C-alpha positions as semicolon CSV with decimal commas, in nm:
position;residue;x (nm);y (nm);z (nm)
1;M;2,365;15,912;11,988
2;R;2,620;15,893;11,698
3;R;2,671;16,271;11,710
4;A;2,724;16,267;12,088
5;V;2,990;15,996;12,066
6;S;3,166;16,184;11,786
7;V;3,174;16,506;11,988
8;L;3,308;16,323;12,294
9;L;3,584;16,165;12,096
10;L;3,680;16,496;11,940
11;L;3,718;16,651;12,285
12;L;3,974;16,382;12,367
13;L;4,156;16,422;12,034
14;P;4,442;16,655;12,143
15;C;4,559;16,400;12,396
16;L;4,557;16,100;12,166
17;V;4,621;16,178;11,800
18;G;4,966;16,072;11,668
19;G;5,203;16,226;11,415
20;E;5,161;16,155;11,044
21;E;5,427;15,950;10,871
22;V;5,583;16,126;10,573
23;L;5,598;15,904;10,262
24;M;5,803;16,000;9,959
25;P;5,711;15,856;9,617
26;S;5,925;15,599;9,442
27;I;6,172;15,741;9,192
28;Q;6,128;15,617;8,835
29;L;6,397;15,634;8,569
30;Y;6,312;15,621;8,198
31;D;6,523;15,603;7,887
32;K;6,533;15,886;7,633
33;D;6,218;15,753;7,462
34;G;6,012;15,712;7,780
35;L;6,066;15,339;7,836
36;I;6,098;15,244;8,201
37;L;6,449;15,149;8,309
38;R;6,413;15,115;8,683
39;T;6,190;15,200;8,977
40;F;6,354;15,257;9,313
41;S;6,165;15,159;9,626
42;T;6,084;15,409;9,899
43;T;6,267;15,428;10,230
44;Q;5,993;15,198;10,360
45;G;6,089;14,939;10,099
46;T;5,770;14,974;9,894
47;Y;5,691;15,092;9,544
48;Y;5,474;15,400;9,569
49;H;5,333;15,614;9,287
50;P;5,068;15,856;9,417
51;V;4,794;15,968;9,179
52;S;4,501;16,204;9,205
53;L;4,148;16,076;9,261
54;A;4,069;16,173;8,903
55;E;4,333;15,924;8,789
56;I;4,168;15,637;8,977
57;S;3,899;15,435;8,801
58;P;3,546;15,487;8,942
59;W;3,519;15,107;8,949
60;L;3,798;15,098;9,208
61;I;3,619;15,352;9,426
62;A;3,292;15,159;9,398
63;A;3,464;14,828;9,475
64;A;3,641;14,961;9,786
65;V;3,331;15,132;9,921
66;A;3,115;14,823;9,861
67;A;3,360;14,583;10,023
68;E;3,508;14,796;10,301
69;D;3,267;15,074;10,397
70;K;2,926;15,094;10,228
71;R;2,818;15,389;10,449
72;F;3,140;15,584;10,378
73;Y;2,958;15,886;10,240
74;T;2,722;15,918;10,543
75;H;2,932;15,854;10,857
76;D;3,172;16,093;11,036
77;G;3,467;15,855;11,030
78;V;3,333;15,586;11,266
79;D;3,036;15,370;11,160
80;L;2,857;15,303;11,489
81;A;2,611;15,063;11,328
82;A;2,900;14,856;11,193
83;V;3,073;14,870;11,532
84;L;2,765;14,734;11,711
85;R;2,720;14,465;11,448
86;A;3,087;14,364;11,482
87;V;3,060;14,347;11,860
88;W;2,758;14,119;11,831
89;Q;2,923;13,898;11,567
90;N;3,248;13,869;11,761
91;A;3,061;13,783;12,083
92;K;2,854;13,525;11,899
93;E;3,156;13,358;11,739
94;G;3,375;13,386;12,049
95;G;3,653;13,559;11,856
96;V;3,729;13,845;11,619
97;V;3,551;13,787;11,287
98;S;3,470;14,150;11,204
99;G;3,667;14,467;11,270
100;A;3,416;14,726;11,149
101;S;3,692;14,966;11,045
102;T;3,578;15,232;10,803
103;I;3,781;15,351;10,507
104;T;3,870;15,656;10,713
105;Q;3,986;15,440;11,005
106;Q;4,195;15,223;10,771
107;L;4,357;15,539;10,637
108;A;4,419;15,663;10,991
109;R;4,586;15,332;11,075
110;A;4,805;15,355;10,763
111;V;4,907;15,713;10,845
112;S;4,969;15,659;11,218
113;P;4,987;15,289;11,308
114;R;4,844;15,204;11,654
115;P;4,880;14,892;11,872
116;K;4,601;14,640;11,825
117;T;4,448;14,701;12,168
118;L;4,123;14,853;12,286
119;W;4,305;15,177;12,359
120;G;4,473;15,160;12,017
121;K;4,135;15,121;11,847
122;A;4,008;15,423;12,038
123;Q;4,304;15,628;11,919
124;E;4,242;15,507;11,563
125;A;3,880;15,621;11,589
126;L;3,991;15,963;11,711
127;D;4,232;15,994;11,419
128;A;3,951;15,901;11,179
129;L;3,721;16,167;11,326
130;S;4,000;16,422;11,289
131;L;4,051;16,325;10,925
132;E;3,679;16,362;10,854
133;R;3,676;16,699;11,023
134;N;3,971;16,840;10,828
135;R;3,933;16,677;10,487
136;T;3,665;16,616;10,230
137;K;3,547;16,268;10,145
138;E;3,728;16,298;9,810
139;E;4,056;16,388;9,981
140;I;4,017;16,093;10,217
141;L;3,955;15,855;9,929
142;E;4,254;15,987;9,734
143;D;4,484;15,945;10,034
144;Y;4,334;15,603;10,108
145;F;4,402;15,467;9,763
146;N;4,756;15,605;9,769
147;R;4,849;15,503;10,123
148;L;4,727;15,147;10,167
149;E;4,941;14,849;10,069
150;F;4,827;14,589;9,816
151;G;5,096;14,329;9,883
152;N;5,428;14,242;9,718
153;R;5,577;14,578;9,820
154;T;5,315;14,774;9,626
155;Q;5,188;15,078;9,811
156;G;4,893;15,258;9,659
157;V;4,659;15,155;9,382
158;Q;4,875;15,292;9,098
159;A;5,174;15,077;9,192
160;A;4,942;14,779;9,242
161;S;4,768;14,826;8,905
162;Q;5,102;14,850;8,726
163;F;5,249;14,551;8,908
164;Y;4,958;14,308;8,885
165;F;4,801;14,411;8,554
166;N;5,062;14,628;8,378
167;T;4,813;14,913;8,351
168;D;4,736;15,240;8,524
169;A;4,478;15,273;8,801
170;S;4,261;15,476;8,565
171;H;4,225;15,189;8,317
172;V;4,142;14,883;8,528
173;S;3,833;14,680;8,440
174;V;3,547;14,606;8,681
175;S;3,693;14,262;8,752
176;Q;4,043;14,401;8,806
177;A;3,904;14,674;9,032
178;A;3,724;14,418;9,247
179;F;4,037;14,205;9,257
180;L;4,254;14,494;9,381
181;A;3,995;14,612;9,633
182;G;3,977;14,258;9,766
183;L;4,347;14,259;9,851
184;L;4,301;14,545;10,098
185;K;4,143;14,321;10,361
186;S;4,468;14,123;10,397
187;P;4,741;14,164;10,134
188;T;4,934;13,873;10,286
189;Y;4,648;13,624;10,315
190;Y;4,516;13,709;9,967
191;N;4,859;13,743;9,804
192;P;4,777;13,644;9,444
193;L;5,132;13,534;9,370
194;L;5,102;13,268;9,640
195;H;4,727;13,220;9,687
196;L;4,555;13,309;9,362
197;S;4,243;13,105;9,440
198;R;4,192;13,300;9,764
199;A;4,231;13,630;9,581
200;L;3,982;13,528;9,312
201;K;3,733;13,413;9,573
202;R;3,770;13,749;9,746
203;R;3,719;13,924;9,410
204;D;3,390;13,739;9,365
205;Y;3,281;13,854;9,710
206;V;3,361;14,216;9,625
207;L;3,169;14,189;9,296
208;A;2,870;14,052;9,488
209;Q;2,886;14,345;9,728
210;M;2,906;14,589;9,436
211;K;2,590;14,434;9,288
212;A;2,413;14,428;9,624
213;N;2,484;14,799;9,673
214;G;2,365;14,888;9,324
215;F;2,706;14,984;9,183
216;I;2,679;14,726;8,901
217;D;2,391;14,536;8,746
218;E;2,352;14,164;8,691
219;E;2,500;14,170;8,340
220;I;2,816;14,353;8,445
221;Y;2,842;14,128;8,749
222;Q;2,834;13,812;8,537
223;L;3,079;13,947;8,279
224;A;3,322;14,056;8,553
225;R;3,308;13,716;8,722
226;E;3,373;13,540;8,393
227;E;3,666;13,767;8,298
228;K;3,990;13,571;8,306
229;L;4,242;13,779;8,495
230;I;4,600;13,750;8,374
231;L;4,856;13,865;8,625
232;S;5,156;14,035;8,466
233;A;5,355;14,028;8,789
234;A;5,721;13,985;8,701
235;P;6,057;14,103;8,830
236;R;6,045;14,481;8,833
237;A;6,239;14,660;8,563
238;L;6,612;14,666;8,631
239;K;6,768;14,773;8,304
240;A;7,115;14,927;8,287
241;P;7,160;14,867;8,664
242;H;7,501;15,033;8,699
243;F;7,389;15,338;8,505
244;T;7,060;15,381;8,692
245;Q;7,236;15,333;9,024
246;W;7,476;15,614;8,939
247;V;7,196;15,843;8,819
248;Y;6,999;15,773;9,138
249;A;7,300;15,877;9,349
250;L;7,318;16,211;9,164
251;L;6,950;16,305;9,192
252;P;6,866;16,626;9,376
253;P;6,619;16,599;9,667
254;G;6,255;16,586;9,567
255;T;6,313;16,421;9,229
256;R;6,036;16,184;9,131
257;T;6,069;16,108;8,760
258;V;6,384;16,122;8,548
259;H;6,416;16,083;8,174
260;T;6,774;15,972;8,121
261;S;6,987;15,997;7,809
262;L;7,006;15,619;7,763
263;D;6,898;15,451;7,437
264;S;6,745;15,117;7,542
265;T;6,790;14,961;7,199
266;L;7,159;15,050;7,178
267;Q;7,199;14,946;7,542
268;A;7,068;14,598;7,462
269;Q;7,297;14,573;7,159
270;A;7,600;14,673;7,364
271;E;7,512;14,419;7,634
272;Q;7,474;14,149;7,370
273;A;7,805;14,233;7,202
274;L;7,986;14,217;7,535
275;S;7,823;13,887;7,628
276;N;7,891;13,730;7,287
277;H;8,261;13,808;7,279
278;L;8,329;13,730;7,644
279;S;8,198;13,380;7,580
280;H;8,483;13,337;7,330
281;L;8,746;13,462;7,576
282;T;8,690;13,222;7,865
283;D;8,997;13,017;7,770
284;S;9,201;13,339;7,794
285;H;9,077;13,401;8,148
286;V;8,864;13,703;8,064
287;T;8,553;13,709;8,283
288;N;8,418;14,061;8,259
289;G;8,394;14,382;8,062
290;A;8,229;14,720;8,033
291;V;8,103;14,946;7,753
292;I;8,009;15,313;7,730
293;V;7,877;15,507;7,430
294;L;7,872;15,889;7,428
295;E;7,708;16,135;7,193
296;N;7,989;16,382;7,128
297;A;7,793;16,702;7,068
298;T;7,584;16,677;7,385
299;G;7,794;16,449;7,608
300;R;7,487;16,227;7,654
301;V;7,537;15,866;7,761
302;L;7,367;15,649;7,499
303;A;7,475;15,311;7,639
304;Y;7,635;15,212;7,969
305;V;7,721;14,851;8,050
306;G;7,902;14,827;8,383
307;S;7,965;14,452;8,374
308;A;7,870;14,142;8,179
309;D;7,609;14,036;8,437
310;F;7,501;14,252;8,730
311;N;7,378;13,942;8,919
312;D;7,698;13,739;8,870
313;K;7,839;13,728;9,224
314;K;8,118;13,488;9,130
315;H;8,276;13,748;8,900
316;S;8,177;14,056;9,103
317;G;7,915;14,167;8,852
318;Q;7,793;14,453;9,069
319;I;8,125;14,637;9,032
320;D;8,085;14,917;8,778
321;G;8,356;14,868;8,517
322;V;8,280;15,203;8,353
323;R;8,389;15,388;8,666
324;A;8,631;15,137;8,818
325;L;8,998;15,235;8,831
326;R;9,213;15,038;8,586
327;Q;9,548;15,087;8,412
328;P;9,489;15,215;8,056
329;G;9,816;15,104;7,899
330;S;9,868;15,258;7,555
331;A;9,527;15,426;7,556
332;L;9,691;15,746;7,686
333;K;9,943;15,772;7,401
334;P;9,728;15,996;7,177
335;F;9,739;16,265;7,444
336;V;10,117;16,234;7,482
337;Y;10,166;16,297;7,113
338;G;9,888;16,554;7,116
339;L;10,076;16,765;7,370
340;A;10,403;16,734;7,173
341;L;10,224;16,840;6,852
342;E;10,054;17,126;7,033
343;Q;10,387;17,255;7,159
344;G;10,546;17,225;6,815
345;K;10,808;16,979;6,943
346;L;10,691;16,705;6,706
347;T;10,500;16,675;6,381
348;P;10,329;16,365;6,236
349;A;10,642;16,318;6,024
350;T;10,907;16,357;6,295
351;L;11,134;16,053;6,310
352;L;11,185;15,890;6,650
353;A;11,430;15,612;6,728
354;D;11,255;15,296;6,838
355;T;11,566;15,143;6,993
356;D;11,656;14,989;7,325
357;T;11,667;15,288;7,560
358;F;11,719;15,354;7,930
359;F;11,526;15,652;8,062
360;E;11,547;15,840;8,388
361;G;11,537;15,613;8,689
362;G;11,648;15,312;8,486
363;F;11,311;15,296;8,310
364;R;11,361;15,061;8,013
365;P;11,033;15,007;7,824
366;R;10,974;14,728;7,576
367;N;10,735;14,711;7,283
368;Y;10,439;14,475;7,286
369;D;10,597;14,267;7,009
370;E;10,931;14,254;7,198
371;D;11,109;14,403;6,896
372;F;11,265;14,735;6,790
373;H;11,177;14,913;6,469
374;G;11,451;15,171;6,419
375;L;11,357;15,519;6,301
376;V;10,980;15,555;6,276
377;S;10,759;15,855;6,215
378;V;10,524;15,984;6,480
379;R;10,237;15,866;6,259
380;T;10,371;15,511;6,251
381;A;10,472;15,513;6,618
382;L;10,126;15,616;6,739
383;A;9,929;15,409;6,489
384;C;10,131;15,096;6,574
385;S;10,140;15,187;6,943
386;Y;10,515;15,148;6,987
387;N;10,617;15,215;7,345
388;I;10,970;15,353;7,323
389;P;10,889;15,643;7,086
390;A;10,592;15,733;7,309
391;V;10,818;15,760;7,612
392;K;11,061;15,973;7,411
393;A;10,772;16,201;7,317
394;A;10,676;16,222;7,684
395;E;11,035;16,303;7,773
396;Q;11,025;16,602;7,540
397;V;10,709;16,750;7,695
398;G;10,779;16,639;8,054
399;A;10,573;16,427;8,291
400;S;10,441;16,734;8,475
401;A;10,303;16,901;8,161
402;L;10,154;16,570;8,047
403;L;9,978;16,522;8,380
404;D;9,842;16,878;8,361
405;L;9,696;16,804;8,017
406;L;9,537;16,481;8,138
407;H;9,379;16,666;8,429
408;Q;9,235;16,921;8,187
409;L;9,095;16,635;7,981
410;G;8,907;16,506;8,286
411;F;9,137;16,233;8,421
412;Y;9,062;16,328;8,781
413;S;9,158;15,982;8,905
414;L;9,527;16,061;8,839
415;S;9,559;16,218;9,181
416;K;9,931;16,167;9,252
417;Q;10,214;16,409;9,175
418;A;10,394;16,389;8,841
419;D;10,705;16,245;9,009
420;F;10,499;15,948;9,125
421;Y;10,415;15,846;8,767
422;G;10,725;15,970;8,586
423;L;10,757;15,903;8,215
424;G;10,570;15,575;8,267
425;L;10,253;15,786;8,264
426;S;10,279;15,782;7,884
427;L;10,234;15,403;7,894
428;G;9,943;15,413;8,137
429;N;10,104;15,331;8,471
430;G;9,837;15,535;8,652
431;E;9,481;15,414;8,712
432;V;9,197;15,583;8,525
433;R;8,831;15,516;8,449
434;L;8,680;15,399;8,122
435;L;8,442;15,693;8,163
436;E;8,737;15,933;8,168
437;L;8,898;15,770;7,867
438;A;8,581;15,780;7,660
439;N;8,517;16,145;7,742
440;A;8,877;16,238;7,661
441;Y;8,855;16,065;7,322
442;A;8,523;16,244;7,267
443;A;8,717;16,567;7,321
444;L;8,939;16,471;7,026
445;A;8,624;16,415;6,821
446;R;8,499;16,760;6,926
447;G;8,817;16,926;6,805
448;G;9,000;16,932;7,137
449;K;8,710;17,056;7,351
450;T;8,605;16,886;7,674
451;Q;8,257;16,895;7,826
452;A;8,048;16,722;8,091
453;V;7,902;16,376;8,049
454;Q;7,523;16,418;8,054
455;L;7,318;16,140;8,212
456;A;6,966;16,283;8,190
457;E;6,750;16,564;8,055
458;Q;6,795;16,750;8,381
459;P;7,111;16,958;8,327
460;D;7,241;16,904;8,680
461;I;7,253;16,524;8,647
462;K;7,596;16,493;8,493
463;W;7,957;16,396;8,551
464;P;8,129;16,727;8,607
465;A;8,404;16,747;8,351
466;K;8,482;17,109;8,266
467;T;8,396;17,261;7,931
468;Q;8,715;17,404;7,787
469;Q;8,936;17,403;7,479
470;V;9,225;17,181;7,585
471;L;9,391;17,111;7,250
472;S;9,363;17,309;6,929
473;A;9,129;17,183;6,660
474;Q;9,434;17,131;6,439
475;T;9,614;16,911;6,694
476;A;9,299;16,709;6,761
477;Y;9,252;16,650;6,389
478;L;9,613;16,539;6,337
479;I;9,578;16,281;6,616
480;T;9,244;16,170;6,473
481;D;9,390;16,136;6,124
482;I;9,660;15,905;6,260
483;L;9,416;15,695;6,465
484;K;9,192;15,636;6,163
485;D;9,485;15,547;5,935
486;N;9,451;15,172;5,883
487;Q;9,750;15,164;5,651
488;A;9,974;15,322;5,916
489;R;9,877;15,067;6,183
490;S;9,885;14,765;5,951
491;A;10,249;14,684;6,035
492;E;10,142;14,600;6,390
493;F;9,771;14,511;6,361
494;G;9,733;14,393;6,002
495;L;9,500;14,531;5,736
496;N;9,191;14,345;5,857
497;S;9,192;14,393;6,234
498;A;8,888;14,440;6,456
499;L;8,950;14,815;6,435
500;V;8,844;14,821;6,069
501;V;8,482;14,924;6,006
502;P;8,302;15,030;5,685
503;F;8,306;15,398;5,779
504;E;8,558;15,649;5,912
505;M;8,642;15,576;6,275
506;A;8,951;15,670;6,474
507;A;9,051;15,388;6,711
508;K;9,311;15,301;6,972
509;T;9,373;15,008;7,202
510;G;9,554;14,980;7,533
511;T;9,677;14,692;7,745
512;S;9,833;14,721;8,090
513;K;10,185;14,583;8,124
514;D;10,070;14,293;8,341
515;Y;9,777;14,212;8,107
516;K;9,518;14,281;8,374
517;D;9,333;14,541;8,167
518;N;9,253;14,574;7,801
519;F;9,088;14,879;7,643
520;A;8,961;14,977;7,300
521;L;8,835;15,326;7,213
522;G;8,675;15,437;6,889
523;Y;8,512;15,760;6,774
524;T;8,351;15,935;6,481
525;P;8,248;16,301;6,463
526;R;7,910;16,203;6,616
527;W;7,981;15,941;6,884
528;T;8,248;15,772;7,095
529;V;8,264;15,410;7,215
530;G;8,481;15,286;7,501
531;V;8,533;14,919;7,594
532;W;8,721;14,748;7,876
533;V;8,773;14,376;7,936
534;G;8,953;14,202;8,219
535;N;8,883;14,058;8,563
536;F;8,753;14,249;8,861
537;D;8,967;14,038;9,094
538;G;9,279;14,180;8,927
539;S;9,405;13,849;8,788
540;P;9,584;13,875;8,451
541;M;9,439;13,769;8,117
542;Q;9,622;13,520;7,896
543;N;9,725;13,588;7,536
544;V;9,490;13,883;7,501
545;S;9,576;14,203;7,315
546;G;9,370;14,508;7,227
547;V;9,257;14,369;6,893
548;T;9,164;14,028;7,033
549;G;9,009;14,134;7,365
550;A;8,825;14,466;7,369
551;G;8,869;14,528;6,995
552;P;8,600;14,290;6,863
553;I;8,349;14,430;7,113
554;L;8,434;14,783;7,000
555;H;8,382;14,670;6,641
556;D;8,031;14,535;6,702
557;V;7,918;14,821;6,925
558;A;8,052;15,072;6,671
559;L;7,852;14,905;6,392
560;A;7,535;14,915;6,604
561;T;7,594;15,277;6,703
562;Q;7,658;15,387;6,345
563;Q;7,334;15,221;6,237
564;R;7,132;15,412;6,495
565;Y;7,335;15,733;6,486
566;P;7,487;15,764;6,136
567;S;7,801;15,974;6,144
568;P;7,973;16,153;5,856
569;G;8,347;16,137;5,802
570;F;8,598;16,372;5,962
571;T;8,651;16,718;5,816
572;A;8,984;16,897;5,845
573;P;8,967;17,234;6,022
574;K;9,131;17,547;5,889
575;G;9,504;17,550;5,940
576;I;9,566;17,190;5,830
577;K;9,817;17,191;5,546
578;P;9,917;16,892;5,330
579;A;10,281;16,880;5,223
580;V;10,525;16,648;5,047
581;L;10,776;16,487;5,284
582;C;11,116;16,335;5,243
583;N;11,095;15,971;5,354
584;E;11,452;15,956;5,482
585;T;11,450;16,265;5,703
586;G;11,087;16,343;5,788
587;L;11,144;16,697;5,661
588;L;10,970;16,886;5,383
589;A;11,092;16,738;5,055
590;G;11,356;16,934;4,868
591;P;11,451;16,910;4,500
592;K;11,706;16,633;4,572
593;C;11,474;16,401;4,771
594;P;11,419;16,078;4,573
595;H;11,159;15,918;4,803
596;T;10,864;16,123;4,918
597;H;10,513;16,091;5,052
598;L;10,225;16,320;5,145
599;E;10,167;16,419;5,507
600;I;9,947;16,675;5,680
601;F;10,055;16,937;5,934
602;D;9,938;17,220;6,147
603;E;10,053;17,510;5,931
604;K;10,190;17,676;6,246
605;H;10,436;17,388;6,294
606;L;10,576;17,295;5,955
607;P;10,912;17,113;5,954
608;A;11,221;17,248;5,780
609;V;11,307;17,170;5,420
610;C;11,537;16,872;5,365
611;S;11,891;16,971;5,261
612;G;11,915;16,675;5,028
613;Q;12,187;16,491;5,221
614;H;11,936;16,223;5,326
615;Q;12,122;16,122;5,636
616;P;11,899;16,016;5,921
617;P;11,944;16,211;6,243
618;V;12,237;16,090;6,450
619;S;12,247;16,071;6,824
620;S;12,344;16,399;6,988
621;V;12,513;16,205;7,269
622;Q;12,814;15,971;7,250
623;I;12,990;15,776;7,525
624;T;13,362;15,853;7,507
625;S;13,469;15,641;7,806
626;P;13,467;15,345;7,827
627;Q;13,467;15,205;7,476
628;S;13,237;14,930;7,359
629;G;13,385;14,587;7,434
630;D;13,642;14,713;7,689
631;I;13,754;14,464;7,957
632;F;13,864;14,584;8,303
633;Y;14,039;14,386;8,576
634;V;13,995;14,429;8,950
635;D;14,334;14,467;9,129
636;P;14,323;14,251;9,446
637;A;14,609;14,453;9,598
638;M;14,417;14,781;9,596
639;P;14,123;14,885;9,819
640;R;13,799;14,801;9,642
641;R;13,646;15,142;9,702
642;A;13,939;15,305;9,516
643;Q;13,875;15,104;9,198
644;Q;13,617;15,303;8,999
645;L;13,555;15,342;8,629
646;K;13,535;15,690;8,480
647;L;13,228;15,747;8,265
648;S;13,226;16,034;8,020
649;A;13,014;16,142;7,725
650;D;12,996;16,419;7,468
651;C;12,661;16,601;7,463
652;A;12,577;16,954;7,357
653;Q;12,330;17,001;7,645
654;D;12,584;16,885;7,907
655;V;12,310;16,720;8,115
656;C;12,354;16,344;8,120
657;R;12,172;16,064;8,302
658;W;12,375;15,747;8,342
659;S;12,259;15,394;8,415
660;V;12,440;15,062;8,444
661;D;12,238;14,745;8,384
662;G;11,922;14,955;8,413
663;K;12,014;15,099;8,754
664;A;12,034;15,476;8,746
665;L;12,344;15,649;8,880
666;P;12,315;15,971;9,083
667;G;12,388;16,311;8,931
668;T;12,344;16,467;8,588
669;S;12,704;16,541;8,495
670;C;12,841;16,409;8,167
671;E;13,136;16,278;8,372
672;S;13,069;16,026;8,644
673;W;13,232;15,738;8,832
674;W;13,114;15,382;8,882
675;P;13,256;15,131;9,138
676;L;13,387;14,823;8,958
677;S;13,173;14,512;8,988
678;G;13,248;14,179;8,825
679;G;13,055;14,058;8,521
680;K;12,929;14,179;8,186
681;H;12,753;14,516;8,196
682;T;12,541;14,747;7,981
683;L;12,611;15,118;8,010
684;S;12,363;15,382;7,889
685;V;12,355;15,759;7,888
686;V;12,058;15,983;7,802
687;C;12,107;16,344;7,691
688;G;11,888;16,579;7,491
689;G;11,626;16,312;7,433
690;Q;11,884;16,080;7,271
691;T;12,054;15,769;7,406
692;D;12,389;15,596;7,356
693;T;12,448;15,243;7,484
694;L;12,746;15,005;7,493
695;S;12,867;14,690;7,669
696;F;13,185;14,621;7,869
697;E;13,315;14,358;8,110
698;V;13,482;14,357;8,454
699;V;13,693;14,054;8,551
700;E;13,765;13,987;8,918
């Protein structure tokens, strides 16, 4: 009879069987040491980790067979005896109390869900017969244990074992096996997180069935019933959420398991440092921050903190501060000077005038301390982060060449033309990413060589910066030597700032002009740390500078990184030459120079020898008309448009840019005309990288 029914159903199979649903496993991300960082759910919203039958405990198989289908190994997919018994029980009770579905039918329902109708049950039976015909019992069991849901978004016995008991399916005890098998009847009704007593009662039933079917003896039965089950169910791992989210977006199709580059211990230390210092900055209206740590030699990301709290909706914690666009302020200055050194236009000893200066377009930068410092060396200007000398350095190399260098260094976010940024690019008027900054500083640590940021062991999971020699090793070392010179920066930051650590580290800060962003970067030969603090809503901070905002976080993260990844000091490459300098001129000291100091140079770009006159460089441009303090009167009897003041200047290059009260005048001639306008005025001319300024008055 059973064989005849099976054959009849198989004849109807082509008309009824449905398509199989494709289920992709959950993707799991681990840190570099194999610790779980995050598991991503499937497209169905479940956590699914398929395993082979050999990786499933025999106790689980015995428990499922005893509770769900004790004749599994003898039927053809449909247990007719169970069906007849269920029909009788349901008729007797006047309702559905038994479904009589076999393991194979349950699998068929999981693969191709059917409506809960008589016709749907018939289709389910046909699917079960097809499964039995085309697969072995072992294959059916393996698919069954991987396909069925165990509640709380766990699909398959491996995900369930890990979620409920923090163990693999191969290691569950008899009691745990019975508990999991019991959930299969109704994962919602027996949900142990909501109805633990129901789940335990169901476990006891399964254990009784296992004993009744001879799978366990009385002793094992009693021990299993007495075992106290401790559920380890907790929020699923969500470590380094911004980092894992980015890695997940970069994964090639078919990826199942990824071992990332992240160091969980250093990650936790970076998160703690950020949290600790932000708590001290609340009065300064600083609500968020970000940290990244790179291993220079490999480009691996060792720590990645996108925000202070991923779950903080009030302060937009889900925004990734490592990759968000922000203005870097002075953090770009090392690359300005690097380009000028590379081109031989400046040396670390070159003297630049830190004086009130109007640049092209009326651009009139101010220093952070609102003061001017006269003639300063490139070393002092960069170490103290003075703005005006940096713009003068940018003027010598040109905004276009500077932008080209930044693109080579990986600042892909600077997508506008050079004219859009102008010389203000040297002070960070364009938006960049902390990721880009950190990788560019890592290039300095690598001797001027850029390379991709590596996020995982898989070589194709990376941020695609190009590998190329952008600056010479000599230029990179000169910039590094300045950035690690605590004595040189002491005039601006003091001798005991947050940038001081008990090992060699080059460091630089940057603050946007409107105080919306604050950066601190530090690097050793082995690693690079980047920090940003600010507010994701774009509101400005209050009384926060690089050494008070991001600096202390850099300090603590650098200490933690050095402890885990000890780095040696910097070593000068070939071609670096020390020389004695004349203090007054910034030139190589001659026999008549009374005040000297030691400086280092790229031997290809040594300065000239001082003549001994010890006169500081004078401006190569001088305004000849008007004279400082002149007073002009407007003649009411003459047409106003005819009353113009002649502007003239002496300059060897004969290319002058004029501005009055910061407003640029058209043309580049060293002779120009300006319509008279009442009041006191400031006149400036720029020529050959030098500036002359004077004041005059017009009386109406």
